C-alpha angles and dihedrals in degrees: 000000000000090000090052090053090048091051091048091049092050091048091049092051091047091051091049092050091049091049092049091047092049091049091049092051094048093043089063092063132223122338125244107270119221128188107192114217098343120199122265087246091057091051094045092050089055091047092236096155092060093052124102122265132230135176145172141185123255106301145128123237143151120252136182122200111223088177134022112273130199119192141177116213112228095179141347137040134265138174113213114200117189113221094221099064100266114141117286117230134204114209133178146166112341097015125125118209137181120204117199123238114259096028119133116201148149121254112211104188106195096172122031106273132218120178147165110236142184129186118206 
C-alpha cells in the first residue's frame, strides 16, 4: 500500500514537471525558421527578389522584432541568438530565415551580411 502511494506520488511529480516544461517551451514562442538553400521557385513564389535589401559589416548588436521578418541571405554569415532561450541559428549565403514577431535577440555578424528582407 505504501509502495503504491509512493509510485502515485512519483507519477504526480513527473506529470507536474512535464507540464511545467511544456509550458516553459511554449511560453518562449515560435522558433526561428530556416530553409537552407531553397530553390529559385521557392524564392520567386515568395517574391523575394522584389523585397528591399539591407546589409552591415561584421558586428554584434541587439535587435527586437516588432513584426515577423523573412529574409534571404545574399552574402555573409550571422548567428542570431534569442534572449529568451529559444534555439540560436547560424545562417549564411543562400539561406532563407523567418524571425517571429516579439522576439528579442543578438545578431553576431561574423562576415559582412547583405540580405533581401520583408516585414509582415
